[in-house]
C-alpha positions in Angstrom: 0.2 0.1 0.0 1.5 3.4 -0.8 2.0 5.8 1.8 2.1 3.3 4.5 4.8 4.4 7.0 7.7 1.7 7.4 9.2 2.7 10.7 10.4 1.0 13.6 10.0 3.0 17.0 12.8 2.3 19.4 10.4 3.5 22.2 7.6 1.7 23.9 4.0 3.1 23.8 4.6 3.8 27.3 7.7 5.6 27.1 6.3 7.6 24.2 3.1 8.4 26.4 5.4 9.6 29.4 7.5 11.9 26.9 4.1 13.5 25.5 3.3 14.3 29.2 6.3 15.9 30.1 7.0 18.0 26.8 6.1 21.5 27.2 7.4 22.7 23.7 4.6 22.5 21.1 6.9 21.6 18.0 8.3 19.0 19.8 5.0 17.5 21.2 3.8 17.2 17.6 6.6 15.3 16.4 6.4 12.9 19.5 2.7 12.8 18.9 3.2 11.2 15.2 5.5 8.7 17.0 2.9 7.8 19.3 0.0 7.4 16.8 2.3 5.2 14.6 3.4 2.9 17.4 -0.3 2.7 18.6 -1.4 2.1 15.0 -3.7 5.3 15.4 -2.4 6.4 12.0 -1.1 4.2 8.9 0.1 6.7 6.7 1.9 9.9 6.7 -0.9 11.4 4.8 -3.5 10.8 7.7 -0.9 11.7 10.5 -0.1 15.0 8.6 -4.0 15.8 8.2 -4.5 15.1 12.0 -1.8 17.4 12.8 -2.7 20.2 10.3 0.7 20.0 8.6 1.9 19.0 5.3 2.9 15.6 4.4 6.3 16.6 3.5 6.9 18.3 7.1 5.9 14.7 8.6 8.0 12.9 6.1 11.0 15.1 7.1 10.4 14.6 11.0 10.2 10.6 10.4 13.4 10.8 7.9 15.4 12.6 10.9 14.2 9.8 13.5 15.6 7.1 11.2 18.9 8.9 10.9 19.5 9.5 14.5 16.5 8.5 16.8 14.6 10.6 18.9 17.4 13.1 19.8 17.8 13.9 15.9 13.9 14.2 16.1 13.8 16.6 18.8 16.9 18.4 18.0 16.1 22.2 17.9 18.2 23.7 15.0 18.9 27.3 15.3 16.7 29.7 13.3 18.4 31.5 10.7 16.8 35.1 10.2 17.5 38.7 10.2 19.4 40.0 13.0 17.8 42.3 15.4 18.2 45.9 14.4 18.7 47.1 18.2 21.2 45.8 20.5 19.8 44.5 23.8 21.5 47.3 25.6 19.4 49.9 23.6 16.1 48.0 24.1 16.9 47.9 27.9 17.6 51.6 28.1 14.2 52.3 25.9 12.2 50.4 28.4 13.4 52.0 31.3 12.8 55.5 29.9 9.3 54.2 28.7 8.4 53.5 32.5 9.3 57.2 33.6 6.2 59.5 33.6 8.0 62.1 31.9 
C-alpha cells in the first residue's frame, strides 16, 4: 500500500506517552505525537498523520526521516533559526524600556 509508514520505533508506547506528558514545547510535542500514533497504529500513513496535525505531508516525512537517521535525539533537535538579526542591540532595548517607564 502506497504511503504506509515503515518505521520501527525504538521507544515503547508507555515511554512515548510519558514523554508526551512531560513535553512543554508544541513543536516537539507534535513530533512525539506522530511517533505515538504510529506506535499505537492510530494512523497508518504519513498523509493521515499530517492531516490530523494540520501539517503538510512533506513536513511529517522530514520528521520521520530525521528519526530514522538519528533516533529521538535527532528528531527533537532544535536547530537554530536563521533570520534577520535584530535592528537594536539588547542594551538599547533595555535603556528604552527604562525610559518608557518614566512618567516624563
